[in-house]
All heavy atoms as a GROMACS GRO file, in nm:
protein
  614
    1MET      N    1   0.649   2.388  -4.255
    1MET     CA    2   0.623   2.254  -4.320
    1MET      C    3   0.618   2.285  -4.468
    1MET      O    4   0.559   2.380  -4.514
    1MET     CB    5   0.488   2.199  -4.262
    1MET     CG    6   0.457   2.072  -4.322
    1MET     SD    7   0.292   2.013  -4.255
    1MET     CE    8   0.339   1.857  -4.194
    2GLN      N    9   0.677   2.189  -4.538
    2GLN     CA   10   0.677   2.199  -4.687
    2GLN      C   11   0.554   2.127  -4.748
    2GLN      O   12   0.508   2.039  -4.689
    2GLN     CB   13   0.800   2.138  -4.742
    2GLN     CG   14   0.941   2.213  -4.702
    2GLN     CD   15   1.042   2.179  -4.801
    2GLN    OE1   16   1.025   2.202  -4.912
    2GLN    NE2   17   1.148   2.118  -4.741
    3PRO      N   18   0.517   2.174  -4.867
    3PRO     CA   19   0.408   2.106  -4.935
    3PRO      C   20   0.452   1.980  -4.988
    3PRO      O   21   0.567   1.948  -5.002
    3PRO     CB   22   0.370   2.207  -5.048
    3PRO     CG   23   0.497   2.281  -5.073
    3PRO     CD   24   0.571   2.291  -4.942
    4ASP      N   25   0.360   1.889  -5.021
    4ASP     CA   26   0.385   1.762  -5.093
    4ASP      C   27   0.458   1.791  -5.219
    4ASP      O   28   0.422   1.894  -5.294
    4ASP     CB   29   0.255   1.683  -5.128
    4ASP     CG   30   0.201   1.634  -4.990
    4ASP    OD1   31   0.265   1.620  -4.891
    4ASP    OD2   32   0.080   1.585  -4.995
    5PRO      N   33   0.550   1.715  -5.261
    5PRO     CA   34   0.621   1.741  -5.392
    5PRO      C   35   0.520   1.725  -5.505
    5PRO      O   36   0.431   1.634  -5.501
    5PRO     CB   37   0.725   1.626  -5.392
    5PRO     CG   38   0.688   1.528  -5.304
    5PRO     CD   39   0.598   1.589  -5.201
    6THR      N   40   0.558   1.786  -5.618
    6THR     CA   41   0.486   1.775  -5.740
    6THR      C   42   0.554   1.655  -5.825
    6THR      O   43   0.655   1.608  -5.778
    6THR     CB   44   0.488   1.906  -5.818
    6THR    OG1   45   0.619   1.936  -5.853
    6THR    CG2   46   0.424   2.017  -5.749
    7ASP      N   47   0.504   1.644  -5.941
    7ASP     CA   48   0.579   1.533  -6.028
    7ASP      C   49   0.714   1.567  -6.057
    7ASP      O   50   0.794   1.478  -6.082
    7ASP     CB   51   0.492   1.504  -6.149
    7ASP     CG   52   0.360   1.427  -6.119
    7ASP    OD1   53   0.348   1.358  -6.008
    7ASP    OD2   54   0.261   1.444  -6.205
    8GLY      N   55   0.735   1.696  -6.082
    8GLY     CA   56   0.870   1.738  -6.110
    8GLY      C   57   0.898   1.706  -6.261
    8GLY      O   58   0.818   1.649  -6.332
    9HIS      N   59   1.017   1.751  -6.305
    9HIS     CA   60   1.049   1.741  -6.441
    9HIS      C   61   1.201   1.704  -6.463
    9HIS      O   62   1.246   1.692  -6.570
    9HIS     CB   63   1.016   1.875  -6.527
    9HIS     CG   64   1.089   1.995  -6.468
    9HIS    ND1   65   1.049   2.077  -6.363
    9HIS    CD2   66   1.207   2.049  -6.492
    9HIS    CE1   67   1.138   2.164  -6.336
    9HIS    NE2   68   1.222   2.153  -6.418
   10GLY      N   69   1.266   1.691  -6.359
   10GLY     CA   70   1.411   1.649  -6.372
   10GLY      C   71   1.432   1.500  -6.370
   10GLY      O   72   1.341   1.423  -6.372
   11PRO      N   73   1.551   1.468  -6.362
   11PRO     CA   74   1.595   1.330  -6.355
   11PRO      C   75   1.559   1.262  -6.236
   11PRO      O   76   1.537   1.326  -6.132
   11PRO     CB   77   1.752   1.333  -6.372
   11PRO     CG   78   1.787   1.461  -6.302
   11PRO     CD   79   1.677   1.562  -6.342
   12ASP      N   80   1.563   1.123  -6.232
   12ASP     CA   81   1.538   1.044  -6.120
   12ASP      C   82   1.650   1.056  -6.021
   12ASP      O   83   1.767   1.028  -6.063
   12ASP     CB   84   1.515   0.893  -6.161
   12ASP     CG   85   1.484   0.799  -6.052
   12ASP    OD1   86   1.555   0.809  -5.944
   12ASP    OD2   87   1.405   0.720  -6.059
   13ILE      N   88   1.630   1.106  -5.898
   13ILE     CA   89   1.747   1.131  -5.809
   13ILE      C   90   1.812   1.004  -5.766
   13ILE      O   91   1.931   1.006  -5.749
   13ILE     CB   92   1.687   1.211  -5.687
   13ILE    CG1   93   1.628   1.350  -5.733
   13ILE    CG2   94   1.804   1.234  -5.581
   13ILE    CD1   95   1.726   1.434  -5.814
   14VAL      N   96   1.739   0.899  -5.740
   14VAL     CA   97   1.804   0.773  -5.716
   14VAL      C   98   1.906   0.724  -5.816
   14VAL      O   99   2.010   0.678  -5.790
   14VAL     CB  100   1.701   0.660  -5.662
   14VAL    CG1  101   1.767   0.531  -5.644
   14VAL    CG2  102   1.616   0.706  -5.547
   15ASP      N  103   1.868   0.747  -5.946
   15ASP     CA  104   1.962   0.708  -6.050
   15ASP      C  105   2.085   0.797  -6.037
   15ASP      O  106   2.191   0.742  -6.064
   15ASP     CB  107   1.894   0.735  -6.189
   15ASP     CG  108   1.774   0.625  -6.217
   15ASP    OD1  109   1.779   0.523  -6.150
   15ASP    OD2  110   1.699   0.660  -6.307
   16LEU      N  111   2.066   0.928  -6.008
   16LEU     CA  112   2.190   1.002  -5.993
   16LEU      C  113   2.277   0.965  -5.878
   16LEU      O  114   2.401   0.965  -5.896
   16LEU     CB  115   2.144   1.153  -5.976
   16LEU     CG  116   2.075   1.225  -6.088
   16LEU    CD1  117   2.021   1.362  -6.046
   16LEU    CD2  118   2.154   1.231  -6.217
   17VAL      N  119   2.214   0.926  -5.774
   17VAL     CA  120   2.289   0.885  -5.654
   17VAL      C  121   2.360   0.753  -5.682
   17VAL      O  122   2.479   0.740  -5.651
   17VAL     CB  123   2.194   0.872  -5.531
   17VAL    CG1  124   2.269   0.798  -5.409
   17VAL    CG2  125   2.146   1.012  -5.484
   18GLN      N  126   2.298   0.659  -5.760
   18GLN     CA  127   2.355   0.529  -5.784
   18GLN      C  128   2.475   0.555  -5.880
   18GLN      O  129   2.578   0.493  -5.858
   18GLN     CB  130   2.253   0.452  -5.860
   18GLN     CG  131   2.309   0.302  -5.887
   18GLN     CD  132   2.347   0.232  -5.760
   18GLN    OE1  133   2.266   0.213  -5.677
   18GLN    NE2  134   2.482   0.191  -5.758
   19LYS      N  135   2.469   0.646  -5.978
   19LYS     CA  136   2.581   0.677  -6.062
   19LYS      C  137   2.690   0.728  -5.974
   19LYS      O  138   2.808   0.692  -5.999
   19LYS     CB  139   2.534   0.782  -6.162
   19LYS     CG  140   2.646   0.818  -6.270
   19LYS     CD  141   2.590   0.919  -6.365
   19LYS     CE  142   2.704   0.952  -6.467
   19LYS     NZ  143   2.747   1.080  -6.470
   20ASN      N  144   2.662   0.824  -5.886
   20ASN     CA  145   2.770   0.868  -5.793
   20ASN      C  146   2.842   0.764  -5.711
   20ASN      O  147   2.961   0.762  -5.692
   20ASN     CB  148   2.718   0.985  -5.709
   20ASN     CG  149   2.676   1.106  -5.776
   20ASN    OD1  150   2.582   1.179  -5.734
   20ASN    ND2  151   2.745   1.141  -5.889
   21LEU      N  152   2.750   0.678  -5.659
   21LEU     CA  153   2.806   0.559  -5.583
   21LEU      C  154   2.899   0.465  -5.666
   21LEU      O  155   3.001   0.432  -5.626
   21LEU     CB  156   2.691   0.475  -5.527
   21LEU     CG  157   2.618   0.539  -5.404
   21LEU    CD1  158   2.484   0.461  -5.375
   21LEU    CD2  159   2.701   0.543  -5.281
   22ASP      N  160   2.852   0.445  -5.790
   22ASP     CA  161   2.946   0.359  -5.884
   22ASP      C  162   3.066   0.424  -5.906
   22ASP      O  163   3.175   0.371  -5.905
   22ASP     CB  164   2.865   0.338  -6.011
   22ASP     CG  165   2.739   0.253  -6.002
   22ASP    OD1  166   2.734   0.180  -5.892
   22ASP    OD2  167   2.655   0.254  -6.093
   23GLU      N  168   3.068   0.567  -5.927
   23GLU     CA  169   3.193   0.641  -5.955
   23GLU      C  170   3.277   0.645  -5.837
   23GLU      O  171   3.405   0.630  -5.848
   23GLU     CB  172   3.154   0.789  -5.997
   23GLU     CG  173   3.077   0.801  -6.130
   23GLU     CD  174   3.027   0.937  -6.153
   23GLU    OE1  175   3.011   1.015  -6.062
   23GLU    OE2  176   2.976   0.960  -6.269
   24ARG      N  177   3.218   0.655  -5.714
   24ARG     CA  178   3.303   0.653  -5.583
   24ARG      C  179   3.365   0.516  -5.565
   24ARG      O  180   3.482   0.512  -5.522
   24ARG     CB  181   3.224   0.693  -5.469
   24ARG     CG  182   3.183   0.849  -5.473
   24ARG     CD  183   3.147   0.894  -5.341
   24ARG     NE  184   3.227   0.887  -5.237
   24ARG     CZ  185   3.336   0.962  -5.204
   24ARG    NH1  186   3.375   1.055  -5.283
   24ARG    NH2  187   3.405   0.938  -5.090
   25ARG      N  188   3.294   0.414  -5.602
   25ARG     CA  189   3.349   0.279  -5.594
   25ARG      C  190   3.468   0.262  -5.679
   25ARG      O  191   3.574   0.210  -5.636
   25ARG     CB  192   3.248   0.172  -5.620
   25ARG     CG  193   3.294   0.034  -5.597
   25ARG     CD  194   3.178  -0.070  -5.626
   25ARG     NE  195   3.212  -0.212  -5.570
   25ARG     CZ  196   3.290  -0.284  -5.637
   25ARG    NH1  197   3.348  -0.257  -5.751
   25ARG    NH2  198   3.308  -0.405  -5.580
   26LYS      N  199   3.448   0.303  -5.800
   26LYS     CA  200   3.564   0.304  -5.898
   26LYS      C  201   3.686   0.382  -5.855
   26LYS      O  202   3.796   0.334  -5.856
   26LYS     CB  203   3.515   0.348  -6.040
   26LYS     CG  204   3.619   0.343  -6.144
   26LYS     CD  205   3.561   0.396  -6.274
   26LYS     CE  206   3.675   0.395  -6.380
   26LYS     NZ  207   3.634   0.462  -6.504
   27LYS      N  208   3.656   0.506  -5.804
   27LYS     CA  209   3.763   0.585  -5.759
   27LYS      C  210   3.840   0.522  -5.635
   27LYS      O  211   3.964   0.531  -5.625
   27LYS     CB  212   3.711   0.720  -5.713
   27LYS     CG  213   3.810   0.818  -5.668
   27LYS     CD  214   3.752   0.957  -5.635
   27LYS     CE  215   3.849   1.050  -5.585
   27LYS     NZ  216   3.798   1.177  -5.535
   28GLY      N  217   3.758   0.455  -5.544
   28GLY     CA  218   3.820   0.396  -5.437
   28GLY      C  219   3.914   0.278  -5.470
   28GLY      O  220   4.015   0.258  -5.415
   29ILE      N  221   3.859   0.200  -5.570
   29ILE     CA  222   3.946   0.089  -5.621
   29ILE      C  223   4.072   0.138  -5.689
   29ILE      O  224   4.179   0.085  -5.666
   29ILE     CB  225   3.859   0.002  -5.714
   29ILE    CG1  226   3.755  -0.075  -5.642
   29ILE    CG2  227   3.952  -0.107  -5.791
   29ILE    CD1  228   3.643  -0.140  -5.715
   30GLU      N  229   4.055   0.246  -5.763
   30GLU     CA  230   4.172   0.310  -5.834
   30GLU      C  231   4.267   0.372  -5.723
   30GLU      O  232   4.396   0.349  -5.738
   30GLU     CB  233   4.136   0.420  -5.930
   30GLU     CG  234   4.060   0.372  -6.051
   30GLU     CD  235   4.002   0.482  -6.124
   30GLU    OE1  236   4.013   0.603  -6.094
   30GLU    OE2  237   3.944   0.447  -6.246
   31SER      N  238   4.223   0.417  -5.620
   31SER     CA  239   4.310   0.489  -5.505
   31SER      C  240   4.363   0.385  -5.418
   31SER      O  241   4.481   0.393  -5.378
   31SER     CB  242   4.236   0.585  -5.436
   31SER     OG  243   4.187   0.694  -5.518
   32TYR      N  244   4.288   0.281  -5.376
   32TYR     CA  245   4.334   0.192  -5.272
   32TYR      C  246   4.334   0.044  -5.314
   32TYR      O  247   4.385  -0.036  -5.236
   32TYR     CB  248   4.222   0.205  -5.153
   32TYR     CG  249   4.216   0.352  -5.103
   32TYR    CD1  250   4.111   0.423  -5.128
   32TYR    CD2  251   4.325   0.404  -5.032
   32TYR    CE1  252   4.093   0.551  -5.074
   32TYR    CE2  253   4.316   0.525  -4.984
   32TYR     CZ  254   4.196   0.604  -5.008
   32TYR     OH  255   4.189   0.724  -4.958
   33GLY      N  256   4.306   0.025  -5.439
   33GLY     CA  257   4.310  -0.115  -5.492
   33GLY      C  258   4.203  -0.207  -5.444
   33GLY      O  259   4.213  -0.331  -5.471
   34ARG      N  260   4.107  -0.156  -5.372
   34ARG     CA  261   3.992  -0.238  -5.333
   34ARG      C  262   3.870  -0.155  -5.302
   34ARG      O  263   3.894  -0.031  -5.276
   34ARG     CB  264   4.032  -0.313  -5.207
   34ARG     CG  265   4.063  -0.232  -5.077
   34ARG     CD  266   4.132  -0.285  -4.970
   34ARG     NE  267   4.257  -0.344  -4.990
   34ARG     CZ  268   4.360  -0.271  -4.981
   34ARG    NH1  269   4.370  -0.140  -4.946
   34ARG    NH2  270   4.486  -0.307  -5.007
   35PRO      N  271   3.754  -0.200  -5.302
   35PRO     CA  272   3.635  -0.129  -5.269
   35PRO      C  273   3.629  -0.110  -5.103
   35PRO      O  274   3.706  -0.187  -5.034
   35PRO     CB  275   3.520  -0.214  -5.310
   35PRO     CG  276   3.570  -0.350  -5.310
   35PRO     CD  277   3.718  -0.347  -5.342
   36LEU      N  278   3.554  -0.025  -5.057
   36LEU     CA  279   3.535  -0.004  -4.919
   36LEU      C  280   3.471  -0.133  -4.858
   36LEU      O  281   3.369  -0.169  -4.913
   36LEU     CB  282   3.448   0.111  -4.893
   36LEU     CG  283   3.419   0.152  -4.750
   36LEU    CD1  284   3.550   0.176  -4.672
   36LEU    CD2  285   3.324   0.269  -4.733
   37ARG      N  286   3.524  -0.177  -4.756
   37ARG     CA  287   3.468  -0.298  -4.691
   37ARG      C  288   3.466  -0.281  -4.539
   37ARG      O  289   3.547  -0.212  -4.489
   37ARG     CB  290   3.552  -0.422  -4.726
   37ARG     CG  291   3.547  -0.455  -4.872
   37ARG     CD  292   3.624  -0.588  -4.897
   37ARG     NE  293   3.636  -0.611  -5.030
   37ARG     CZ  294   3.556  -0.682  -5.117
   37ARG    NH1  295   3.453  -0.730  -5.061
   37ARG    NH2  296   3.580  -0.698  -5.242
   38ALA      N  297   3.376  -0.360  -4.474
   38ALA     CA  298   3.379  -0.366  -4.330
   38ALA      C  299   3.506  -0.419  -4.279
   38ALA      O  300   3.567  -0.501  -4.345
   38ALA     CB  301   3.251  -0.442  -4.280
   39GLY      N  302   3.541  -0.391  -4.162
   39GLY     CA  303   3.652  -0.450  -4.101
   39GLY      C  304   3.787  -0.402  -4.164
   39GLY      O  305   3.885  -0.489  -4.176
   40ASN      N  306   3.791  -0.278  -4.216
   40ASN     CA  307   3.906  -0.242  -4.286
   40ASN      C  308   4.010  -0.162  -4.198
   40ASN      O  309   4.097  -0.101  -4.249
   40ASN     CB  310   3.867  -0.144  -4.397
   40ASN     CG  311   3.796  -0.012  -4.361
   40ASN    OD1  312   3.803   0.025  -4.236
   40ASN    ND2  313   3.743   0.059  -4.451
   41GLY      N  314   3.992  -0.161  -4.068
   41GLY     CA  315   4.085  -0.102  -3.975
   41GLY      C  316   4.062   0.040  -3.942
   41GLY      O  317   4.133   0.106  -3.872
   42ARG      N  318   3.962   0.111  -4.014
   42ARG     CA  319   3.922   0.243  -3.988
   42ARG      C  320   3.802   0.256  -3.893
   42ARG      O  321   3.725   0.161  -3.891
   42ARG     CB  322   3.908   0.319  -4.116
   42ARG     CG  323   4.038   0.330  -4.203
   42ARG     CD  324   4.020   0.415  -4.317
   42ARG     NE  325   3.965   0.552  -4.281
   42ARG     CZ  326   4.044   0.653  -4.245
   42ARG    NH1  327   4.178   0.643  -4.254
   42ARG    NH2  328   3.997   0.772  -4.229
   43ASP      N  329   3.783   0.361  -3.833
   43ASP     CA  330   3.669   0.391  -3.745
   43ASP      C  331   3.562   0.457  -3.839
   43ASP      O  332   3.569   0.580  -3.859
   43ASP     CB  333   3.697   0.477  -3.636
   43ASP     CG  334   3.596   0.504  -3.532
   43ASP    OD1  335   3.476   0.488  -3.567
   43ASP    OD2  336   3.624   0.540  -3.414
   44ALA      N  337   3.467   0.380  -3.882
   44ALA     CA  338   3.365   0.431  -3.968
   44ALA      C  339   3.287   0.542  -3.905
   44ALA      O  340   3.247   0.642  -3.981
   44ALA     CB  341   3.278   0.322  -4.021
   45LEU      N  342   3.258   0.533  -3.787
   45LEU     CA  343   3.177   0.645  -3.720
   45LEU      C  344   3.260   0.774  -3.722
   45LEU      O  345   3.203   0.879  -3.745
   45LEU     CB  346   3.138   0.611  -3.576
   45LEU     CG  347   3.025   0.506  -3.566
   45LEU    CD1  348   3.008   0.468  -3.419
   45LEU    CD2  349   2.902   0.555  -3.616
   46TRP      N  350   3.390   0.770  -3.686
   46TRP     CA  351   3.461   0.892  -3.702
   46TRP      C  352   3.476   0.943  -3.840
   46TRP      O  353   3.462   1.069  -3.868
   46TRP     CB  354   3.610   0.864  -3.636
   46TRP     CG  355   3.680   0.997  -3.613
   46TRP    CD1  356   3.776   1.048  -3.690
   46TRP    CD2  357   3.649   1.093  -3.516
   46TRP    NE1  358   3.815   1.169  -3.640
   46TRP    CE2  359   3.741   1.199  -3.533
   46TRP    CE3  360   3.551   1.100  -3.406
   46TRP    CZ2  361   3.737   1.316  -3.447
   46TRP    CZ3  362   3.556   1.209  -3.336
   46TRP    CH2  363   3.645   1.313  -3.354
   47ASP      N  364   3.497   0.858  -3.940
   47ASP     CA  365   3.503   0.904  -4.073
   47ASP      C  366   3.374   0.975  -4.116
   47ASP      O  367   3.373   1.074  -4.177
   47ASP     CB  368   3.531   0.782  -4.173
   47ASP     CG  369   3.670   0.738  -4.161
   47ASP    OD1  370   3.761   0.806  -4.122
   47ASP    OD2  371   3.696   0.626  -4.213
   48ALA      N  372   3.250   0.905  -4.077
   48ALA     CA  373   3.129   0.962  -4.110
   48ALA      C  374   3.098   1.097  -4.045
   48ALA      O  375   3.056   1.189  -4.103
   48ALA     CB  376   3.014   0.869  -4.075
   49TYR      N  377   3.147   1.103  -3.917
   49TYR     CA  378   3.128   1.234  -3.843
   49TYR      C  379   3.209   1.343  -3.910
   49TYR      O  380   3.156   1.459  -3.925
   49TYR     CB  381   3.176   1.212  -3.694
   49TYR     CG  382   3.179   1.337  -3.619
   49TYR    CD1  383   3.052   1.397  -3.585
   49TYR    CD2  384   3.298   1.389  -3.579
   49TYR    CE1  385   3.057   1.518  -3.505
   49TYR    CE2  386   3.300   1.519  -3.506
   49TYR     CZ  387   3.180   1.572  -3.474
   49TYR     OH  388   3.178   1.687  -3.397
   50GLU      N  389   3.331   1.315  -3.951
   50GLU     CA  390   3.416   1.419  -4.010
   50GLU      C  391   3.351   1.455  -4.155
   50GLU      O  392   3.346   1.578  -4.184
   50GLU     CB  393   3.553   1.369  -4.036
   50GLU     CG  394   3.627   1.362  -3.907
   50GLU     CD  395   3.770   1.306  -3.930
   50GLU    OE1  396   3.795   1.244  -4.025
   50GLU    OE2  397   3.857   1.346  -3.839
   51GLU      N  398   3.286   1.367  -4.218
   51GLU     CA  399   3.222   1.390  -4.351
   51GLU      C  400   3.098   1.477  -4.322
   51GLU      O  401   3.060   1.572  -4.397
   51GLU     CB  402   3.179   1.264  -4.424
   51GLU     CG  403   3.299   1.180  -4.472
   51GLU     CD  404   3.380   1.250  -4.591
   51GLU    OE1  405   3.315   1.341  -4.653
   51GLU    OE2  406   3.481   1.209  -4.604
   52ALA      N  407   3.025   1.450  -4.212
   52ALA     CA  408   2.900   1.524  -4.168
   52ALA      C  409   2.938   1.666  -4.140
   52ALA      O  410   2.871   1.772  -4.178
   52ALA     CB  411   2.831   1.458  -4.057
   53LEU      N  412   3.056   1.691  -4.068
   53LEU     CA  413   3.106   1.826  -4.050
   53LEU      C  414   3.136   1.900  -4.173
   53LEU      O  415   3.100   2.018  -4.196
   53LEU     CB  416   3.232   1.819  -3.956
   53LEU     CG  417   3.216   1.772  -3.820
   53LEU    CD1  418   3.349   1.765  -3.754
   53LEU    CD2  419   3.129   1.873  -3.741
   54ASP      N  420   3.204   1.838  -4.280
   54ASP     CA  421   3.219   1.889  -4.408
   54ASP      C  422   3.098   1.926  -4.470
   54ASP      O  423   3.075   2.025  -4.525
   54ASP     CB  424   3.296   1.797  -4.493
   54ASP     CG  425   3.451   1.776  -4.453
   54ASP    OD1  426   3.501   1.862  -4.375
   54ASP    OD2  427   3.517   1.677  -4.498
   55LEU      N  428   2.992   1.841  -4.468
   55LEU     CA  429   2.867   1.857  -4.527
   55LEU      C  430   2.799   1.981  -4.470
   55LEU      O  431   2.744   2.064  -4.546
   55LEU     CB  432   2.780   1.738  -4.514
   55LEU     CG  433   2.618   1.747  -4.557
   55LEU    CD1  434   2.622   1.783  -4.704
   55LEU    CD2  435   2.549   1.622  -4.524
   56ALA      N  436   2.800   1.994  -4.334
   56ALA     CA  437   2.745   2.113  -4.274
   56ALA      C  438   2.801   2.240  -4.321
   56ALA      O  439   2.734   2.342  -4.348
   56ALA     CB  440   2.756   2.104  -4.119
   57CYS      N  441   2.939   2.242  -4.336
   57CYS     CA  442   3.001   2.355  -4.393
   57CYS      C  443   2.965   2.388  -4.532
   57CYS      O  444   2.937   2.504  -4.567
   57CYS     CB  445   3.160   2.339  -4.375
   57CYS     SG  446   3.213   2.341  -4.215
   58TYR      N  447   2.957   2.288  -4.611
   58TYR     CA  448   2.919   2.303  -4.754
   58TYR      C  449   2.775   2.357  -4.760
   58TYR      O  450   2.735   2.438  -4.852
   58TYR     CB  451   2.932   2.178  -4.842
   58TYR     CG  452   3.075   2.122  -4.854
   58TYR    CD1  453   3.091   1.994  -4.841
   58TYR    CD2  454   3.180   2.213  -4.871
   58TYR    CE1  455   3.224   1.940  -4.858
   58TYR    CE2  456   3.310   2.161  -4.868
   58TYR     CZ  457   3.330   2.024  -4.871
   58TYR     OH  458   3.456   1.974  -4.876
   59LEU      N  459   2.685   2.302  -4.686
   59LEU     CA  460   2.545   2.348  -4.682
   59LEU      C  461   2.542   2.498  -4.642
   59LEU      O  462   2.463   2.571  -4.698
   59LEU     CB  463   2.457   2.260  -4.589
   59LEU     CG  464   2.439   2.117  -4.643
   59LEU    CD1  465   2.366   2.041  -4.534
   59LEU    CD2  466   2.345   2.121  -4.764
   60ARG      N  467   2.615   2.531  -4.538
   60ARG     CA  468   2.609   2.672  -4.489
   60ARG      C  469   2.661   2.758  -4.593
   60ARG      O  470   2.618   2.874  -4.610
   60ARG     CB  471   2.682   2.678  -4.350
   60ARG     CG  472   2.664   2.823  -4.289
   60ARG     CD  473   2.514   2.828  -4.256
   60ARG     NE  474   2.473   2.962  -4.200
   60ARG     CZ  475   2.442   3.065  -4.272
   60ARG    NH1  476   2.429   3.059  -4.408
   60ARG    NH2  477   2.413   3.179  -4.213
   61GLN      N  478   2.771   2.723  -4.667
   61GLN     CA  479   2.826   2.805  -4.773
   61GLN      C  480   2.723   2.816  -4.878
   61GLN      O  481   2.702   2.937  -4.923
   61GLN     CB  482   2.949   2.731  -4.830
   61GLN     CG  483   3.004   2.798  -4.960
   61GLN     CD  484   3.112   2.714  -5.028
   61GLN    OE1  485   3.154   2.617  -4.979
   61GLN    NE2  486   3.147   2.768  -5.142
   62ALA      N  487   2.647   2.721  -4.913
   62ALA     CA  488   2.552   2.731  -5.027
   62ALA      C  489   2.433   2.821  -4.987
   62ALA      O  490   2.382   2.905  -5.063
   62ALA     CB  491   2.490   2.590  -5.054
   63ILE      N  492   2.392   2.813  -4.852
   63ILE     CA  493   2.285   2.894  -4.801
   63ILE      C  494   2.341   3.045  -4.802
   63ILE      O  495   2.258   3.134  -4.856
   63ILE     CB  496   2.248   2.852  -4.657
   63ILE    CG1  497   2.173   2.724  -4.659
   63ILE    CG2  498   2.163   2.962  -4.589
   63ILE    CD1  499   2.154   2.659  -4.529
   64ALA      N  500   2.455   3.072  -4.752
   64ALA     CA  501   2.506   3.210  -4.754
   64ALA      C  502   2.513   3.264  -4.901
   64ALA      O  503   2.486   3.380  -4.916
   64ALA     CB  504   2.651   3.216  -4.689
   65GLU      N  505   2.570   3.183  -4.991
   65GLU     CA  506   2.577   3.228  -5.131
   65GLU      C  507   2.443   3.252  -5.192
   65GLU      O  508   2.416   3.349  -5.264
   65GLU     CB  509   2.658   3.130  -5.216
   65GLU     CG  510   2.801   3.122  -5.177
   65GLU     CD  511   2.885   3.010  -5.239
   65GLU    OE1  512   2.827   2.925  -5.300
   65GLU    OE2  513   3.005   3.012  -5.214
   66ARG      N  514   2.346   3.164  -5.167
   66ARG     CA  515   2.208   3.188  -5.215
   66ARG      C  516   2.141   3.310  -5.164
   66ARG      O  517   2.086   3.388  -5.238
   66ARG     CB  518   2.119   3.068  -5.179
   66ARG     CG  519   1.982   3.072  -5.236
   66ARG     CD  520   1.888   2.989  -5.163
   66ARG     NE  521   1.875   3.030  -5.019
   66ARG     CZ  522   1.832   2.950  -4.921
   66ARG    NH1  523   1.784   2.834  -4.953
   66ARG    NH2  524   1.828   2.987  -4.793
   67ASP      N  525   2.161   3.332  -5.026
   67ASP     CA  526   2.103   3.443  -4.965
   67ASP      C  527   2.169   3.571  -5.026
   67ASP      O  528   2.109   3.673  -5.045
   67ASP     CB  529   2.126   3.449  -4.815
   67ASP     CG  530   2.031   3.332  -4.750
   67ASP    OD1  531   1.949   3.287  -4.825
   67ASP    OD2  532   2.054   3.317  -4.635
   68ALA      N  533   2.301   3.568  -5.041
   68ALA     CA  534   2.364   3.691  -5.100
   68ALA      C  535   2.311   3.712  -5.250
   68ALA      O  536   2.296   3.837  -5.286
   68ALA     CB  537   2.522   3.660  -5.107
   69GLU      N  538   2.295   3.609  -5.323
   69GLU     CA  539   2.235   3.626  -5.463
   69GLU      C  540   2.098   3.692  -5.455
   69GLU      O  541   2.068   3.781  -5.538
   69GLU     CB  542   2.234   3.492  -5.539
   69GLU     CG  543   2.359   3.450  -5.598
   69GLU     CD  544   2.399   3.531  -5.716
   69GLU    OE1  545   2.322   3.570  -5.798
   69GLU    OE2  546   2.520   3.574  -5.722
   70ARG      N  547   2.016   3.644  -5.362
   70ARG     CA  548   1.878   3.689  -5.349
   70ARG      C  549   1.878   3.835  -5.311
   70ARG      O  550   1.784   3.909  -5.351
   70ARG     CB  551   1.807   3.607  -5.242
   70ARG     CG  552   1.767   3.472  -5.292
   70ARG     CD  553   1.683   3.402  -5.195
   70ARG     NE  554   1.634   3.272  -5.236
   70ARG     CZ  555   1.584   3.179  -5.166
   70ARG    NH1  556   1.556   3.203  -5.041
   70ARG    NH2  557   1.546   3.067  -5.219
   71GLN      N  558   1.979   3.891  -5.232
   71GLN     CA  559   1.985   4.025  -5.192
   71GLN      C  560   2.068   4.104  -5.294
   71GLN      O  561   2.096   4.219  -5.261
   71GLN     CB  562   2.048   4.028  -5.065
   71GLN     CG  563   1.973   3.955  -4.949
   71GLN     CD  564   2.049   3.956  -4.813
   71GLN    OE1  565   2.159   4.012  -4.799
   71GLN    NE2  566   1.988   3.884  -4.715
   72GLY      N  567   2.101   4.041  -5.400
   72GLY     CA  568   2.175   4.116  -5.511
   72GLY      C  569   2.320   4.145  -5.483
   72GLY      O  570   2.372   4.231  -5.544
   73GLU      N  571   2.371   4.073  -5.382
   73GLU     CA  572   2.514   4.103  -5.352
   73GLU      C  573   2.613   4.015  -5.431
   73GLU      O  574   2.724   4.040  -5.437
   73GLU     CB  575   2.526   4.065  -5.201
   73GLU     CG  576   2.456   4.161  -5.108
   73GLU     CD  577   2.460   4.122  -4.963
   73GLU    OE1  578   2.548   4.050  -4.933
   73GLU    OE2  579   2.368   4.170  -4.884
   74GLY      N  580   2.565   3.912  -5.494
   74GLY     CA  581   2.656   3.817  -5.560
   74GLY      C  582   2.748   3.750  -5.463
   74GLY      O  583   2.724   3.756  -5.342
   75PHE      N  584   2.855   3.683  -5.517
   75PHE     CA  585   2.941   3.616  -5.444
   75PHE      C  586   3.056   3.722  -5.388
   75PHE      O  587   3.095   3.804  -5.454
   75PHE     CB  588   3.018   3.500  -5.517
   75PHE     CG  589   2.918   3.402  -5.553
   75PHE    CD1  590   2.892   3.382  -5.687
   75PHE    CD2  591   2.848   3.327  -5.457
   75PHE    CE1  592   2.793   3.286  -5.733
   75PHE    CE2  593   2.756   3.228  -5.502
   75PHE     CZ  594   2.738   3.205  -5.636
   76TRP      N  595   3.099   3.691  -5.268
   76TRP     CA  596   3.199   3.775  -5.208
   76TRP      C  597   3.337   3.744  -5.264
   76TRP      O  598   3.364   3.631  -5.321
   76TRP     CB  599   3.211   3.761  -5.058
   76TRP     CG  600   3.081   3.782  -4.991
   76TRP    CD1  601   3.040   3.904  -4.958
   76TRP    CD2  602   2.985   3.689  -4.945
   76TRP    NE1  603   2.912   3.891  -4.901
   76TRP    CE2  604   2.884   3.760  -4.885
   76TRP    CE3  605   2.988   3.548  -4.945
   76TRP    CZ2  606   2.764   3.698  -4.835
   76TRP    CZ3  607   2.878   3.490  -4.893
   76TRP    CH2  608   2.767   3.562  -4.841
   77SER      N  609   3.427   3.844  -5.278
   77SER     CA  610   3.572   3.814  -5.342
   77SER      C  611   3.660   3.792  -5.227
   77SER      O  612   3.642   3.831  -5.114
   77SER     CB  613   3.611   3.923  -5.423
   77SER     OG  614   3.522   4.024  -5.451
   0.00000   0.00000   0.00000
């Protein structure tokens, strides 16, 4: 179990997420000519599942790299 968070000293995370959402909306409009909308002909659950698989891989990569750094191994070549 983790301890309660402290006040912290970094940026507001929701503000960072909102900025990223705004950027993704702009990128989607630039790429597809429209924002993401319901009823667009795609299976949103399948798209989200594939994104979750990618996320799991990125998280595991970051854990492996962090653990290697902690053990003084650095990144693998």
